[in-house]
Each structure stands twice: as structure tokens, then as C-alpha cells.
C-alpha positions as CSV (number, residue, x, y, z in Angstrom):
1,X,88.5,97.4,112.9
2,X,91.5,96.0,114.6
3,X,93.8,96.2,110.9
4,X,92.9,99.1,110.4
5,X,93.9,101.1,114.0
6,X,96.8,99.4,113.5
7,X,97.0,100.9,110.3
8,X,96.6,104.0,111.5
9,X,98.9,104.7,113.8
10,X,102.0,104.0,112.1
11,X,100.5,106.9,109.4
12,X,99.9,109.5,111.6
13,X,103.6,108.1,113.4
14,X,104.7,109.1,110.5
15,X,103.2,111.5,109.4
16,X,104.2,113.7,112.9
17,X,107.9,112.9,113.0
18,X,107.6,113.8,109.4
19,X,106.7,117.1,110.8
20,X,108.6,117.1,113.8
21,X,111.6,116.6,111.7
22,X,111.4,119.0,108.4
23,X,113.6,122.2,110.2
24,X,116.0,119.8,110.4
25,X,115.7,117.6,106.8
26,X,115.3,120.9,105.6
27,X,118.6,121.8,106.1
28,X,120.4,119.0,104.7
29,X,118.3,118.0,101.4
30,X,116.4,119.5,99.2
31,X,112.8,118.0,100.6
32,X,109.6,119.5,101.1
33,X,107.0,118.0,103.3
34,X,103.2,118.7,103.3
35,X,100.4,117.6,105.6
36,X,97.3,119.4,104.8
37,X,93.4,118.3,104.8
38,X,91.0,117.4,101.2
39,X,88.2,117.2,100.7
40,X,86.3,116.2,97.3
41,X,83.8,113.7,95.2
42,X,83.3,110.1,94.0
43,X,82.0,108.5,91.3
44,X,82.2,104.7,92.5
45,X,80.8,101.0,90.3
46,X,80.2,97.7,92.0
47,X,81.3,95.0,89.4
48,X,78.7,92.5,89.2
49,X,75.1,91.1,87.2
50,X,74.3,91.9,90.9
51,X,74.6,95.9,90.3
52,X,73.0,98.4,88.2
53,X,76.5,100.2,86.3
54,X,76.7,103.4,86.3
55,X,79.2,105.9,88.3
56,X,77.3,107.1,91.6
57,X,78.8,110.3,93.5
58,X,79.6,110.3,96.9
59,X,82.0,112.4,99.5
60,X,85.9,111.8,100.2
61,X,87.5,113.4,102.8
62,X,90.9,113.4,105.4
63,X,94.7,114.5,105.9
64,X,96.9,114.0,103.6
65,X,101.2,113.7,104.1
66,X,104.0,113.5,102.5
67,X,108.1,114.7,101.5
68,X,109.2,115.2,97.9
69,X,112.6,116.2,96.3
70,X,112.7,117.7,92.8
71,X,111.2,114.6,90.7
72,X,110.2,112.3,92.9
73,X,107.8,112.3,96.6
74,X,105.7,109.6,98.3
75,X,102.5,110.7,99.8
76,X,100.2,108.7,103.0
77,X,97.0,109.6,103.5
78,X,94.2,108.5,105.9
79,X,90.3,109.2,104.9
80,X,86.9,108.9,105.1
81,X,84.6,108.0,102.5
82,X,80.6,107.0,101.5
83,X,79.7,105.4,97.8
84,X,76.7,104.5,97.1
85,X,75.8,100.8,95.6
86,X,72.4,100.2,93.7
87,X,70.8,96.4,93.5
88,X,70.4,95.3,90.4
89,X,67.3,92.4,91.8
90,X,69.0,92.3,94.9
91,X,69.4,88.6,94.3
92,X,72.2,88.4,96.5
93,X,71.2,85.3,98.2
94,X,70.2,82.2,96.2
95,X,69.7,78.3,97.1
96,X,69.6,76.5,94.4
97,X,68.8,79.6,92.2
98,X,66.3,80.7,94.1
99,X,66.2,84.1,96.1
100,X,66.6,82.8,99.6
101,X,63.5,85.4,101.4
102,X,64.6,84.5,104.8
103,X,67.5,87.4,104.1
104,X,65.6,90.0,103.5
105,X,62.5,92.2,105.6
106,X,59.7,90.8,102.6
107,X,60.0,88.2,100.2
108,X,59.6,90.5,97.6
109,X,61.4,92.6,98.1
110,X,64.4,89.8,97.2
111,X,63.0,91.4,93.6
112,X,63.7,94.5,93.9
113,X,66.3,97.4,93.5
114,X,67.4,98.8,96.6
115,X,71.0,101.8,97.6
116,X,73.3,101.2,100.0
117,X,75.4,103.6,101.0
118,X,79.3,102.4,102.2
119,X,81.8,104.1,104.6
120,X,85.2,103.5,103.9
121,X,88.5,104.6,106.2
122,X,90.6,104.7,103.0
123,X,94.7,104.6,103.5
124,X,96.4,105.2,100.3
125,X,100.5,105.0,100.4
126,X,101.4,106.9,96.7
127,X,105.2,106.8,95.2
128,X,104.7,110.4,93.3
129,X,106.8,112.1,89.7
130,X,106.8,115.2,88.2
131,X,105.6,115.1,85.0
132,X,106.1,119.7,84.2
133,X,105.3,122.5,86.5
134,X,103.2,121.9,88.9
135,X,101.5,118.3,87.8
136,X,102.6,115.2,89.4
137,X,102.1,111.8,88.3
138,X,100.5,109.5,91.5
139,X,100.8,105.7,91.5
140,X,100.5,103.2,94.4
141,X,98.0,100.5,96.4
142,X,95.4,101.6,98.3
143,X,93.4,99.7,101.3
144,X,89.8,100.6,102.2
145,X,88.2,98.8,105.2
146,X,84.2,99.5,105.8
147,X,82.8,100.9,108.8
148,X,79.3,101.0,107.8
149,X,77.2,99.7,106.1
150,X,73.5,101.4,105.0
151,X,71.1,100.0,103.7
152,X,68.6,102.7,102.4
153,X,66.3,101.1,101.0
154,X,65.6,98.9,104.1
155,X,65.6,95.3,101.9
156,X,68.0,92.9,104.2
157,X,67.7,91.7,107.9
158,X,70.9,91.8,108.4
159,X,74.0,93.4,106.0
160,X,76.9,91.9,107.0
161,X,77.6,89.0,105.3
162,X,76.9,90.7,101.7
163,X,80.4,92.6,101.7
164,X,84.0,91.5,102.5
165,X,85.3,94.3,105.0
166,X,88.5,95.3,102.8
167,X,89.4,96.0,100.0
168,X,92.8,96.4,98.4
169,X,93.2,99.0,94.4
170,X,95.5,100.4,93.1
171,X,95.6,104.3,92.8
172,X,96.7,105.5,89.1
173,X,96.4,109.8,89.8
174,X,97.1,113.3,89.2
175,X,98.1,116.1,90.9
176,X,98.5,120.2,90.9
177,X,100.5,121.5,93.7
178,X,99.3,125.4,93.4
179,X,101.2,128.2,95.1
180,X,99.7,128.7,98.5
181,X,99.4,125.0,99.3
182,X,96.7,124.2,96.9
183,X,95.9,120.9,96.2
184,X,94.1,119.6,93.5
185,X,94.0,115.5,91.9
186,X,91.9,113.1,90.2
187,X,92.1,109.6,90.8
188,X,90.6,106.5,89.1
189,X,91.1,104.0,91.3
190,X,90.6,100.3,91.0
191,X,89.3,97.5,92.6
192,X,91.8,94.3,93.0
193,X,89.5,91.9,96.0
194,X,86.7,90.5,95.7
195,X,84.0,92.6,97.7
196,X,81.0,89.9,97.5
197,X,80.7,88.4,100.2
198,X,76.5,86.3,99.5
199,X,76.1,83.6,98.0
200,X,76.2,84.5,95.1
201,X,79.4,82.9,92.2
202,X,79.2,86.9,90.7
203,X,82.7,88.6,91.8
204,X,81.8,91.9,92.5
205,X,85.1,94.8,92.0
206,X,84.9,98.2,93.0
207,X,85.2,101.1,90.8
208,X,85.9,104.6,91.6
209,X,86.6,107.7,89.8
210,X,87.9,110.7,92.9
211,X,88.0,114.6,92.5
212,X,89.7,116.3,95.3
213,X,91.4,119.7,96.5
214,X,93.1,120.1,99.7
215,X,95.3,122.7,101.6
216,X,98.5,121.8,103.0
217,X,99.7,123.5,106.1
218,X,102.9,123.4,105.4
């Protein structure tokens, strides 16, 4: 959480500075400053034999800020997102090949499927490249920090040892910068970090399809 707080402070300071500097910068350079809000949907998948495959829906929303020229620009965002992962039998904790029943509320729960709603703070920092007309290509890194894990099926005694606290991902996307400040985007987010903090040996990496609409005030 300390790392997330530092990153948030840096990004918010940068966005505020950009907004305050817009009247001066706009007179000197052909640069446009953006500041706005966005909402959308996540469709997330967690890789690994312990997880049910398929992209499950969730929510994303937050603020964005950036600058853009005729062909290139940059965007930084602070987003709250929630995704759902479904455990495939929940064999998360094993000792000598056997599920450790002590990690579950009931011994029989180790064979059950279960849903986990995971809340993140996402901080993408993206390069924007204009393709044609209002269409821009976006690429860059994203850091995500877990702020809450909700064991919706109430199977585990403690979820703290299930996932690692942070994820680094690569973002590829397209965005339409439409008139009246409307922004519409689609992204594919490829998790690069192994999120597995349990005692099983498999890697757990995230994949997310994100669709959003936003509005720029500037």
C-alpha cells in the first residue's frame, strides 16, 4: 500500500501540474492537455490449472490525464477495478500432493469451486500514437496493487497468502478521441508477474480485456 500511495501522489501531482500549465504550454507548443473520468468493464482471466478458464466480467473506473500533439501523446491513469476469478477445485494449498485442509473453513471445501472478487488500484502509463482520424494506438506498462480480496464462497480461512500484492502488466489498446471530449477505448492487458503466492507450483498470470468510455473536461 505504501508503494501505491507514492505512485498515486506522483501521478496526481503530475496531472495537476499539466492542467495548471495548459494555458502557457498551449501558447508555445501545439499540445493539448486532457483531464477526465472514465468507466467501463473488465473481462479477466487467471491462468493456471487451479483456475477456471474464461473471461469473467468486472468493473473499472477512475481518472485520466495526459498530453497529446499531432501524432504522439502520453496518458497516465489512476483506476479502481474489480475482477472475478473462479477457483477450479481450489487445490491451492498442498502438502505432499494433498490439499492442506487446515487452510479451509471445512476440509471438504478443498474440492469445491469458489469465486474470488479481487479489487485493484491500476496505474497505467501509456504512449499514444495517432493512426488515422480520431483513432489512436496505446502501449505501455501498468502497475496494479491488490487492495482487497473477497472470498465470495467463504471457503478459505485467510486469503492473504493466495495472491501476491502487486502485478506488472503490458497494455495494448485502441482509443477513439471523439468530439465533445468523448473517449472510447479497448485494451488487452497482459499480466507479466506470477501472482501465485500459494504453495502450488504453477504460475498464475492475468489476462484482461478492458472496454471503457470517458469524458475529458479540457
